[in-house]
C-alpha positions in Angstrom: 63.8 114.7 149.0 63.9 118.4 149.7 66.4 120.5 147.7 68.4 121.7 150.7 68.7 118.1 151.9 70.1 117.1 148.5 72.6 119.9 148.6 73.8 118.8 152.0 74.3 115.3 150.8 76.1 116.5 147.7 78.4 118.6 149.9 79.2 115.6 152.1 79.9 113.5 149.0 82.3 116.1 147.6 84.0 116.4 151.0 84.4 112.6 151.3 85.7 112.3 147.7 88.0 115.3 147.3 89.0 116.7 150.7 88.9 113.9 153.2 91.4 111.6 151.5 94.0 114.4 151.5 93.6 115.8 155.0 95.9 113.3 156.7 93.7 112.1 159.6 90.4 110.6 160.3 87.3 111.3 162.4 88.1 111.0 166.1 84.9 109.0 166.8 85.7 106.5 164.0 89.4 106.3 165.1 88.5 105.4 168.7 85.3 103.3 168.3 85.6 102.1 164.7 82.6 102.2 162.4 81.8 105.0 160.0 83.2 108.5 160.1 81.1 111.5 161.1 80.6 112.5 157.5 79.2 109.1 156.7 77.1 109.0 159.8 75.7 112.5 159.2 74.9 111.6 155.6 72.9 108.5 156.8 71.1 110.7 159.4 70.2 113.2 156.7 68.9 110.5 154.4 66.8 108.8 157.1 65.7 111.7 159.4 66.4 114.9 157.5 68.4 118.0 158.2 66.5 118.9 161.4 67.5 115.8 163.2 68.9 116.2 166.7 71.2 113.3 166.0 73.4 115.5 163.8 74.6 117.9 166.6 74.7 114.9 169.0 77.2 113.1 166.7 79.4 116.2 166.4 79.3 116.6 170.1 80.3 112.9 170.6 83.2 113.3 168.1 84.3 116.5 169.8 84.3 114.7 173.2 86.2 111.8 171.7 88.8 114.1 170.2 89.4 115.7 173.6 89.8 112.2 175.1 92.3 111.2 172.4 94.2 114.4 172.6 94.8 113.8 176.4 96.2 110.3 175.8 99.9 110.1 175.7 101.6 107.9 173.1 105.4 107.5 173.5 105.6 110.8 175.4 103.9 112.9 172.7 100.3 114.0 172.5 98.2 112.2 169.8 97.7 114.4 166.8 95.5 114.5 163.8 92.3 112.9 164.8 90.2 115.9 165.4 87.3 116.6 163.1 84.9 118.7 165.2 86.4 121.9 166.5 84.4 125.1 166.8 83.8 124.9 163.1 82.6 121.7 161.3 85.7 121.8 159.1 88.5 119.3 159.6 91.8 120.7 161.1 94.8 119.4 162.9 94.8 119.3 166.7 97.7 119.8 169.0 
């Protein structure tokens, strides 16, 4: 496995272990459709196809679209919050 690919997987593992449990929301794609989060999906793609796979930006685009869909839904008169993981930067942040 190439060194850069290993570093990417280590970064994802560190994010999943130390940051993700404390951010207070989950991946929009996983929240709506179930299944694995974007970080787990991206790690699997990197392991199977490498860092140059077009499936990586496709997954982030799908999550961004799902986040937009969820943020437009109304729940009890208030916008849904806290399910966005794919804004302009691939760093989790709160939406709305």
